[in-house]
N, C-alpha and C positions, 0 to 999 in steps of 0.2 A: 504494500500500500504506500502511496506517495504522500509527501508532506504538502500541505496547502501552501500556496505562494506567499500568503501574508505571514506565515510562521517561519519562513526561511530567512527573512530579513530581520536583523537585530533591530529592535525598537519599532517593529511594524505595529505592535499593539498600542503604541502611544498616540496614534492618530485619533481623530474625533470619533467618539462613540455616541450613539443615540440613546443607549440604555445606561443609566447610572446605577451603581451599587447602592445599597441602603445607606451606607456610611457617607457616600458622596451626596446623596439626596439630603441627608440630615445637615451636612456642611452647607449646602446651598440654602436650605431653609434657615439656618442660623445666620448666614450672611444677609438674607432678606428679612430677618427678624420675624419669621413666621413660626419659629420653633421655641418651645420652652421645655424644661426638664420634666415637667409633669405630663407631657404628651406621650401617648402610646407609641411604641416602635412599629406597631402594626397599623395598617391603614393610613400610611403617610399620604399627604396631599401630593398632587402632581407637581412636578418641578420642570419648568421650561429650560431646556438645555439645547441651545441651537448654536451651530457654528456661525460665527459672526464674520461677515464680509465687510462690515462697516469700516470706513477709514482707508480702504484701499485706493479709492479714487482720490481722496484728499492727499494721501501720501504720494501718489504718482504725480499729482498736480504740483505738490511742493517740490518734488525732485526736478520736474521740468522747469519750474521757476528758478531753482537754484542753478541749474545748468545754463539757463538763459542769462542769468546774472553773471555767471563766470565768463561766458562768451562775450557778453556786452562789456564786462570789465577788461577783458583782453583787448577788445577792439578800441576801447577808450585809451588804454595804455600804449597801444601801438603808435598812434600819431604823435604822442608825446615823445616817445623814443626817437622817432624820425626827426622831429623838430630839434632835438638835442644834437643830432649828428650834423645839422647844417651849420 
C-alpha cells in the first residue's frame, strides 16, 4: 500500500484545516471571549475558522508603490549625477 502524497512531505499537515480539534475550538472561543470555565466541554458552539485572503491585494499594492518609488528615486538621482559631471 502506498503513502498518501500529503504525508510524504514534512510539514504537509501544517496547512489550513477546516476541522478544528476540541482544544483548538476552546482556544478560539477564549480569544473571542465566548468561553468560561463553567461551560461544558460537550456541545461546544460552532467556531468560524476560515483561511483569510485579506490583505493580499493591499500588500501587493504596497510592494508596487515601493518599487515605483525606488525607480522614481533612481530617475531623480540620475540627472543630478549628470549635472555634476558637467
